[in-house]
DSSP file (Angstrom, degrees, kcal/mol; ACC not computed):
  #  RESIDUE AA STRUCTURE BP1 BP2  ACC     N-H-->O    O-->H-N    N-H-->O    O-->H-N    TCO  KAPPA ALPHA  PHI   PSI    X-CA   Y-CA   Z-CA
    1    1 A M              0   0    0      0, 0.0     2,-0.3     0, 0.0    28,-0.0   0.000 360.0 360.0 360.0 133.5    1.9   31.6   -7.1
    2    2 A S        -     0   0    0      1,-0.0     2,-0.5     0, 0.0    28,-0.2  -0.670 360.0-125.5 -96.0 151.6    3.7   31.6  -10.5
    3    3 A I        -     0   0    0     -2,-0.3     2,-0.2    26,-0.1    28,-0.1  -0.832  25.5-159.9 -97.5 128.7    7.4   31.9  -10.9
    4    4 A S    >   -     0   0    0     -2,-0.5     3,-1.4     1,-0.1     4,-0.2  -0.499  36.3 -99.6 -97.3 172.9    8.6   34.7  -13.2
    5    5 A A  G >  S+     0   0    0      1,-0.3     3,-1.3     2,-0.2    -1,-0.1   0.823 123.5  59.9 -61.6 -31.6   12.0   35.0  -15.0
    6    6 A G  G 3  S+     0   0    0      1,-0.2    -1,-0.3     3,-0.0    -3,-0.0   0.677  96.6  61.3 -72.1 -15.1   13.1   37.3  -12.2
    7    7 A D  G <  S+     0   0    0     -3,-1.4    25,-3.2    24,-0.1     2,-0.6   0.485  85.8  85.9 -88.2  -1.7   12.5   34.5   -9.7
    8    8 A V  E <   -a   32   0A   0     -3,-1.3    25,-0.2    -4,-0.2    23,-0.0  -0.891  62.2-179.9-101.3 119.2   15.1   32.3  -11.4
    9    9 A V  E     -a   33   0A   0     23,-3.2    25,-2.6    -2,-0.6    -3,-0.0  -0.974  27.7-121.5-127.3 129.0   18.6   33.1  -10.0
   10   10 A P  E  >  -a   34   0A   0      0, 0.0     4,-2.5     0, 0.0     3,-0.3  -0.368  30.6-115.7 -65.3 150.2   22.0   31.6  -10.9
   11   11 A F  H  > S+     0   0    0     23,-2.3     4,-2.5     1,-0.2     5,-0.2   0.876 114.2  52.6 -55.7 -44.3   23.8   30.1   -7.9
   12   12 A T  H  > S+     0   0    0      1,-0.2     4,-1.7     2,-0.2    -1,-0.2   0.883 111.6  46.5 -64.0 -38.6   26.7   32.5   -8.0
   13   13 A Q  H  > S+     0   0    0     -3,-0.3     4,-1.9     2,-0.2    -1,-0.2   0.891 110.8  52.7 -68.6 -39.9   24.3   35.5   -8.0
   14   14 A A  H  < S+     0   0    0     -4,-2.5    -2,-0.2     1,-0.2    -1,-0.2   0.892 108.1  51.1 -62.7 -40.3   22.3   33.9   -5.1
   15   15 A R  H >< S+     0   0    0     -4,-2.5     3,-0.7     1,-0.2    -1,-0.2   0.911 113.2  45.4 -63.1 -41.5   25.5   33.5   -3.1
   16   16 A A  H 3< S+     0   0    0     -4,-1.7    -1,-0.2     1,-0.2    -2,-0.2   0.802 125.0  31.9 -74.3 -25.9   26.4   37.1   -3.6
   17   17 A N  T 3X S+     0   0    0     -4,-1.9     4,-2.6     1,-0.1    -1,-0.2  -0.068  74.5 129.8-121.3  33.5   22.9   38.5   -2.9
   18   18 A L  H <> S+     0   0    0     -3,-0.7     4,-2.8     1,-0.2     5,-0.2   0.880  74.3  51.3 -60.0 -41.0   21.6   36.0   -0.3
   19   19 A S  H  > S+     0   0    0      2,-0.2     4,-2.0     1,-0.2    -1,-0.2   0.931 112.5  46.2 -61.7 -45.8   20.4   38.7    2.2
   20   20 A E  H  > S+     0   0    0      2,-0.2     4,-2.0     1,-0.2    -2,-0.2   0.914 114.5  48.0 -61.5 -45.1   18.5   40.5   -0.5
   21   21 A L  H  X S+     0   0    0     -4,-2.6     4,-2.6     1,-0.2    -2,-0.2   0.897 109.0  53.6 -64.2 -40.9   16.9   37.3   -1.8
   22   22 A A  H  X S+     0   0    0     -4,-2.8     4,-2.8    -5,-0.2    -1,-0.2   0.904 108.1  50.2 -60.9 -41.6   16.0   36.2    1.7
   23   23 A D  H  X S+     0   0    0     -4,-2.0     4,-1.5     2,-0.2    -1,-0.2   0.905 111.3  49.1 -62.9 -41.8   14.2   39.6    2.2
   24   24 A Q  H  <>S+     0   0    0     -4,-2.0     5,-2.2     2,-0.2     4,-0.2   0.910 111.9  48.3 -65.6 -40.7   12.3   39.1   -1.1
   25   25 A V  H ><5S+     0   0    0     -4,-2.6     3,-2.0     1,-0.2    20,-0.3   0.931 108.9  52.7 -65.8 -43.6   11.3   35.6   -0.1
   26   26 A K  H 3<5S+     0   0    0     -4,-2.8    -1,-0.2     1,-0.3    -2,-0.2   0.826 105.5  56.7 -60.7 -29.4   10.1   36.7    3.4
   27   27 A A  T 3<5S-     0   0    0     -4,-1.5    -1,-0.3    -5,-0.2    -2,-0.2   0.495 135.8 -83.9 -82.0  -1.3    8.0   39.3    1.6
   28   28 A G  T < 5S+     0   0    0     -3,-2.0    -3,-0.2     1,-0.4    -2,-0.1   0.328  87.4 124.6 123.3  -9.9    6.3   36.5   -0.4
   29   29 A A      < -     0   0    0     -5,-2.2     2,-0.4    -6,-0.1    -1,-0.4  -0.402  45.2-148.1 -78.6 158.8    8.5   35.7   -3.4
   30   30 A E        -     0   0    0    -28,-0.2     2,-0.4    14,-0.1    14,-0.2  -0.989  14.3-155.2-122.6 136.7    9.8   32.2   -4.2
   31   31 A K  E     - B   0  43A   0     12,-2.3    12,-2.9    -2,-0.4     2,-0.6  -0.920  10.0-150.7-119.4 141.4   13.1   31.8   -5.9
   32   32 A I  E     -aB   8  42A   0    -25,-3.2   -23,-3.2    -2,-0.4     2,-0.5  -0.938  16.1-152.8-105.5 121.2   14.6   29.0   -8.0
   33   33 A I  E     -aB   9  41A   0      8,-3.2     7,-2.6    -2,-0.6     8,-1.6  -0.830  12.6-157.6 -96.1 130.1   18.3   28.8   -7.7
   34   34 A T  E     -aB  10  39A   0    -25,-2.6   -23,-2.3    -2,-0.5     2,-0.4  -0.754  10.6-164.3-107.5 154.3   20.0   27.3  -10.8
   35   35 A K  E >  S- B   0  38A   0      3,-2.6     3,-1.6    -2,-0.3    -2,-0.0  -0.983  79.9  -8.7-137.2 123.6   23.4   25.6  -11.1
   36   36 A N  T 3  S-     0   0    0     -2,-0.4     3,-0.1     1,-0.3    -1,-0.1   0.853 130.7 -56.4  55.5  36.2   25.0   25.2  -14.5
   37   37 A G  T 3  S+     0   0    0      1,-0.2     2,-0.3     0, 0.0    -1,-0.3   0.447 117.1 106.0  82.2  -0.7   21.7   26.3  -16.1
   38   38 A E  E <  S-B   35   0A   0     -3,-1.6    -3,-2.6     1,-0.0    -1,-0.2  -0.862  82.8 -94.6-114.6 147.0   19.6   23.7  -14.4
   39   39 A S  E     +B   34   0A   0     -2,-0.3    -5,-0.2    -5,-0.2     3,-0.1  -0.346  50.2 165.4 -53.6 133.8   17.1   24.1  -11.5
   40   40 A Y  E     -     0   0A   0     -7,-2.6     2,-0.3     1,-0.5    -6,-0.2   0.727  53.3 -15.1-121.9 -60.0   19.0   23.2   -8.3
   41   41 A V  E     -B   33   0A   0     -8,-1.6    -8,-3.2     2,-0.0    -1,-0.5  -0.920  56.6-124.9-142.3 168.9   17.2   24.3   -5.2
   42   42 A A  E     -B   32   0A   0     -2,-0.3     2,-0.6   -10,-0.2   -10,-0.2  -0.929  10.1-148.8-117.7 145.6   14.3   26.6   -4.2
   43   43 A L  E     +B   31   0A   0    -12,-2.9   -12,-2.3    -2,-0.4     2,-0.3  -0.947  33.3 156.7-112.1 110.5   14.3   29.4   -1.6
   44   44 A I        -     0   0    0     -2,-0.6   -14,-0.1   -14,-0.2   -18,-0.1  -0.885  48.6 -83.8-131.4 163.7   11.0   29.8    0.1
   45   45 A D     >  -     0   0    0    -20,-0.3     4,-2.3    -2,-0.3     5,-0.2  -0.381  35.3-128.6 -65.4 141.8    9.8   31.2    3.4
   46   46 A A  H  > S+     0   0    0      1,-0.2     4,-2.3     2,-0.2     5,-0.1   0.857 109.1  54.0 -62.5 -36.5   10.1   28.8    6.3
   47   47 A E  H  > S+     0   0    0      2,-0.2     4,-2.2     1,-0.2    -1,-0.2   0.882 108.4  49.4 -65.5 -38.9    6.4   29.3    7.3
   48   48 A R  H  > S+     0   0    0      2,-0.2     4,-2.7     1,-0.2    -2,-0.2   0.913 109.6  51.9 -67.7 -41.5    5.3   28.5    3.7
   49   49 A L  H  X S+     0   0    0     -4,-2.3     4,-2.3     2,-0.2    -2,-0.2   0.918 109.2  50.0 -58.8 -43.2    7.5   25.3    3.8
   50   50 A D  H  X S+     0   0    0     -4,-2.3     4,-2.4     1,-0.2    -1,-0.2   0.919 110.1  50.9 -60.3 -43.3    5.8   24.3    7.1
   51   51 A Y  H  X S+     0   0    0     -4,-2.2     4,-2.5     1,-0.2    -2,-0.2   0.921 108.4  51.7 -60.8 -44.2    2.4   24.9    5.4
   52   52 A Y  H  X S+     0   0    0     -4,-2.7     4,-2.2     1,-0.2    -1,-0.2   0.903 109.7  50.1 -60.5 -41.4    3.4   22.7    2.5
   53   53 A H  H  X S+     0   0    0     -4,-2.3     4,-2.4     2,-0.2    -1,-0.2   0.908 109.5  50.7 -64.1 -40.6    4.4   19.9    4.9
   54   54 A R  H  X S+     0   0    0     -4,-2.4     4,-2.4     2,-0.2    -2,-0.2   0.916 109.6  50.9 -62.5 -43.5    1.1   20.2    6.8
   55   55 A L  H  X S+     0   0    0     -4,-2.5     4,-2.4     2,-0.2    -1,-0.2   0.903 109.4  50.7 -59.4 -42.5   -0.8   19.9    3.5
   56   56 A E  H  X S+     0   0    0     -4,-2.2     4,-2.5     2,-0.2    -2,-0.2   0.929 110.3  48.8 -63.1 -44.4    1.2   16.8    2.6
   57   57 A R  H  X S+     0   0    0     -4,-2.4     4,-2.4     1,-0.2    -2,-0.2   0.919 111.3  50.3 -62.2 -41.3    0.4   15.2    5.9
   58   58 A E  H  X S+     0   0    0     -4,-2.4     4,-2.5     1,-0.2    -1,-0.2   0.902 109.3  51.4 -63.5 -39.9   -3.3   16.0    5.5
   59   59 A R  H  X S+     0   0    0     -4,-2.4     4,-2.2     2,-0.2    -2,-0.2   0.923 110.2  49.3 -61.9 -44.8   -3.2   14.5    2.0
   60   60 A I  H  X S+     0   0    0     -4,-2.5     4,-2.4     2,-0.2    -2,-0.2   0.906 110.3  50.4 -60.5 -42.4   -1.6   11.3    3.4
   61   61 A H  H  X S+     0   0    0     -4,-2.4     4,-2.5     1,-0.2    -2,-0.2   0.913 109.4  50.8 -64.1 -41.2   -4.3   11.2    6.1
   62   62 A L  H  X S+     0   0    0     -4,-2.5     4,-2.3     1,-0.2    -1,-0.2   0.885 109.7  50.8 -63.8 -37.0   -7.1   11.6    3.5
   63   63 A L  H  X S+     0   0    0     -4,-2.2     4,-2.4     2,-0.2    -2,-0.2   0.916 110.6  49.0 -63.2 -43.4   -5.5    8.7    1.5
   64   64 A L  H  X S+     0   0    0     -4,-2.4     4,-2.4     2,-0.2    -2,-0.2   0.894 110.7  50.1 -65.0 -40.1   -5.4    6.5    4.6
   65   65 A I  H  X S+     0   0    0     -4,-2.5     4,-2.6     2,-0.2    -1,-0.2   0.920 110.7  49.9 -63.4 -44.3   -9.0    7.3    5.4
   66   66 A D  H  X S+     0   0    0     -4,-2.3     4,-2.4     2,-0.2    -2,-0.2   0.901 110.5  49.8 -60.5 -40.9  -10.0    6.5    1.8
   67   67 A D  H  X S+     0   0    0     -4,-2.4     4,-2.2     2,-0.2    -2,-0.2   0.916 111.6  48.8 -63.5 -42.0   -8.1    3.1    2.0
   68   68 A A  H  X S+     0   0    0     -4,-2.4     4,-2.5     2,-0.2    -2,-0.2   0.898 110.2  51.4 -63.7 -40.4   -9.9    2.4    5.3
   69   69 A R  H  X S+     0   0    0     -4,-2.6     4,-2.1     1,-0.2    -2,-0.2   0.910 111.5  47.2 -63.3 -43.4  -13.3    3.3    3.7
   70   70 A R  H  X S+     0   0    0     -4,-2.4     4,-2.1     2,-0.2    -1,-0.2   0.871 111.2  52.1 -66.9 -36.4  -12.6    0.9    0.7
   71   71 A G  H  X S+     0   0    0     -4,-2.2     4,-2.2     2,-0.2    -2,-0.2   0.911 109.2  48.7 -66.4 -40.8  -11.5   -1.8    3.1
   72   72 A L  H  X S+     0   0    0     -4,-2.5     4,-2.6     2,-0.2    -2,-0.2   0.889 110.3  52.1 -63.8 -38.5  -14.7   -1.5    5.1
   73   73 A A  H  X S+     0   0    0     -4,-2.1     4,-2.3     1,-0.2    -2,-0.2   0.897 108.1  51.6 -64.5 -39.1  -16.7   -1.6    1.9
   74   74 A D  H  X>S+     0   0    0     -4,-2.1     5,-2.6     2,-0.2     4,-0.6   0.902 110.6  48.6 -63.6 -41.4  -14.8   -4.9    0.9
   75   75 A I  H ><5S+     0   0    0     -4,-2.2     3,-1.1     3,-0.2    -2,-0.2   0.946 111.3  49.4 -61.5 -47.6  -15.7   -6.4    4.3
   76   76 A T  H 3<5S+     0   0    0     -4,-2.6    -2,-0.2     1,-0.3    -1,-0.2   0.880 112.8  47.2 -59.2 -41.3  -19.3   -5.4    3.9
   77   77 A A  H 3<5S-     0   0    0     -4,-2.3    -1,-0.3    -5,-0.2    -2,-0.2   0.497 116.4-113.6 -80.7  -4.3  -19.4   -6.9    0.4
   78   78 A G  T <<5 +     0   0    0     -3,-1.1     2,-1.6    -4,-0.6    -3,-0.2   0.653  69.6 141.7  83.0  15.0  -17.8  -10.1    1.6
   79   79 A R      < +     0   0    0     -5,-2.6     2,-0.3    -6,-0.2    -1,-0.2  -0.522  36.7 120.1 -89.0  69.8  -14.6   -9.6   -0.4
   80   80 A T        -     0   0    0     -2,-1.6     2,-0.3    -5,-0.1    -5,-0.0  -0.899  44.3-159.8-132.5 161.2  -12.3  -10.9    2.3
   81   81 A Y        -     0   0    0     -2,-0.3     2,-0.2     4,-0.0    -2,-0.0  -0.979  33.3-102.4-136.0 148.2   -9.7  -13.7    2.8
   82   82 A E     >  -     0   0    0     -2,-0.3     4,-2.3     1,-0.1     5,-0.2  -0.516  34.7-126.0 -65.9 139.6   -8.3  -15.3    5.9
   83   83 A A  H  > S+     0   0    0      1,-0.2     4,-2.8     2,-0.2     5,-0.2   0.903 106.6  50.9 -58.2 -45.5   -4.9  -13.9    6.5
   84   84 A D  H  > S+     0   0    0      1,-0.2     4,-2.3     2,-0.2    -1,-0.2   0.909 112.7  46.4 -62.4 -41.0   -3.1  -17.3    6.6
   85   85 A G  H  > S+     0   0    0      2,-0.2     4,-2.1     1,-0.2    -1,-0.2   0.897 113.2  48.4 -66.7 -40.1   -4.7  -18.4    3.4
   86   86 A A  H  X S+     0   0    0     -4,-2.3     4,-2.3     2,-0.2    -2,-0.2   0.915 112.5  48.2 -66.0 -44.8   -3.9  -15.2    1.6
   87   87 A I  H  X S+     0   0    0     -4,-2.8     4,-2.6    -5,-0.2    -2,-0.2   0.913 110.6  52.4 -63.0 -41.8   -0.2  -15.2    2.8
   88   88 A G  H  X S+     0   0    0     -4,-2.3     4,-2.2    -5,-0.2    -2,-0.2   0.909 109.3  49.4 -62.1 -41.8    0.1  -18.9    1.7
   89   89 A R  H  X S+     0   0    0     -4,-2.1     4,-2.5     2,-0.2    -1,-0.2   0.923 110.7  50.2 -64.7 -42.6   -1.2  -18.0   -1.8
   90   90 A L  H  X S+     0   0    0     -4,-2.3     4,-2.5     1,-0.2    -2,-0.2   0.918 110.6  49.6 -60.9 -44.2    1.3  -15.1   -2.0
   91   91 A Q  H  X S+     0   0    0     -4,-2.6     4,-2.4     1,-0.2    -1,-0.2   0.896 110.1  50.9 -63.5 -39.1    4.2  -17.3   -1.0
   92   92 A Q  H  X S+     0   0    0     -4,-2.2     4,-2.5     2,-0.2    -2,-0.2   0.917 110.2  49.4 -63.5 -42.9    3.1  -19.9   -3.6
   93   93 A R  H  X S+     0   0    0     -4,-2.5     4,-2.7     2,-0.2    -2,-0.2   0.916 111.9  48.3 -64.3 -42.0    3.0  -17.3   -6.3
   94   94 A R  H  X S+     0   0    0     -4,-2.5     4,-2.7     2,-0.2    -2,-0.2   0.910 112.0  49.1 -62.5 -41.6    6.5  -16.0   -5.3
   95   95 A A  H  X S+     0   0    0     -4,-2.4     4,-2.2     2,-0.2    -2,-0.2   0.914 112.9  46.9 -66.5 -41.5    7.9  -19.5   -5.3
   96   96 A A  H  X S+     0   0    0     -4,-2.5     4,-2.5     2,-0.2    -2,-0.2   0.922 113.8  48.5 -63.6 -43.6    6.5  -20.2   -8.7
   97   97 A S  H  X S+     0   0    0     -4,-2.7     4,-1.5     1,-0.2    -2,-0.2   0.907 111.9  48.8 -62.7 -41.6    7.7  -16.9  -10.1
   98   98 A A  H  X S+     0   0    0     -4,-2.7     4,-0.9     1,-0.2    -1,-0.2   0.886 112.2  49.0 -64.9 -39.4   11.2  -17.5   -8.7
   99   99 A K  H  < S+     0   0    0     -4,-2.2     3,-0.5     1,-0.2    -2,-0.2   0.904 110.7  50.2 -67.2 -40.9   11.3  -21.0  -10.1
  100  100 A A  H  < S+     0   0    0     -4,-2.5    -1,-0.2     1,-0.2    -2,-0.2   0.790 114.3  44.7 -68.5 -28.1   10.2  -19.8  -13.6
  101  101 A S  H  < S+     0   0    0     -4,-1.5    -1,-0.2    -5,-0.2    -2,-0.2   0.546  89.5 104.5 -95.8  -6.8   12.8  -17.1  -13.6
  102  102 A S  S  < S-     0   0    0     -4,-0.9    -3,-0.0    -3,-0.5    -4,-0.0  -0.454  80.7-100.5 -74.9 150.1   15.7  -19.2  -12.4
  103  103 A P        -     0   0    0      0, 0.0    -1,-0.1     0, 0.0    -2,-0.1  -0.243  23.9-119.9 -67.6 156.4   18.4  -20.3  -15.0
  104  104 A A  S    S+     0   0    0      1,-0.2     3,-0.1     2,-0.1    -2,-0.1   0.864 109.1  42.0 -64.6 -37.1   18.2  -23.8  -16.4
  105  105 A N  S >  S-     0   0    0      3,-0.2     3,-1.8     1,-0.1    -1,-0.2  -0.894  73.3-164.1-113.1 100.7   21.7  -24.6  -15.0
  106  106 A P  T 3  S+     0   0    0      0, 0.0    -1,-0.1     0, 0.0     4,-0.1   0.732  86.1  60.7 -60.4 -22.2   22.0  -23.1  -11.5
  107  107 A G  T 3  S+     0   0    0     -3,-0.1    -3,-0.0     2,-0.1    -2,-0.0   0.715 104.6  52.8 -75.5 -21.7   25.8  -23.4  -11.6
  108  108 A R  S <  S-     0   0    0     -3,-1.8    -3,-0.2     1,-0.0     3,-0.1  -0.888  90.6-108.7-116.9 145.5   26.2  -21.1  -14.6
  109  109 A P        -     0   0    0      0, 0.0     3,-0.1     0, 0.0    -2,-0.1  -0.372  47.0 -92.4 -64.6 149.4   24.8  -17.6  -15.1
  110  110 A A        -     0   0    0      1,-0.1     2,-0.2    -4,-0.1    -8,-0.0  -0.338  43.7-110.5 -60.6 141.0   22.0  -17.2  -17.6
  111  111 A A        -     0   0    0     -3,-0.1     2,-0.3     1,-0.1    -1,-0.1  -0.478  30.4-122.5 -74.9 145.2   23.1  -16.4  -21.1
  112  112 A K        -     0   0    0     -2,-0.2     2,-0.3    -3,-0.1    -1,-0.1  -0.677  22.0-123.3 -89.1 144.2   22.2  -12.9  -22.3
  113  113 A K        -     0   0    0     -2,-0.3     2,-0.4     2,-0.0    -1,-0.0  -0.595  19.6-139.7 -80.9 144.4   20.1  -12.5  -25.5
  114  114 A R              0   0    0     -2,-0.3    -1,-0.0     1,-0.1     0, 0.0  -0.887 360.0 360.0-105.6 138.9   21.6  -10.5  -28.3
  115  115 A G              0   0    0     -2,-0.4    -1,-0.1     0, 0.0    -2,-0.0   0.461 360.0 360.0-102.6 360.0   19.3   -8.2  -30.2
């Protein structure tokens, strides 16, 4: 559904005509409420909002299934690591990164570069 210019309503007008806007939304319109000339909130039918939430949950589930499929493919291809070894390598990388980014004099804050 596309939004037309008539579906963009200033906040003050929306406050004054909320009942009329709600009836339009219930009939299928979607309204963008603006404040100080900027998009602020949207007014949509509650059933449509529920539908959007269900779509988002389905999308998340599909992404999880895809992640699981890729994980199984990695296992099949032998691209796996023991958990303890992988965690140890991550900890070593973090420690090396922290050491590299720490200031030369720990008692003093690092000097800022001027550009």
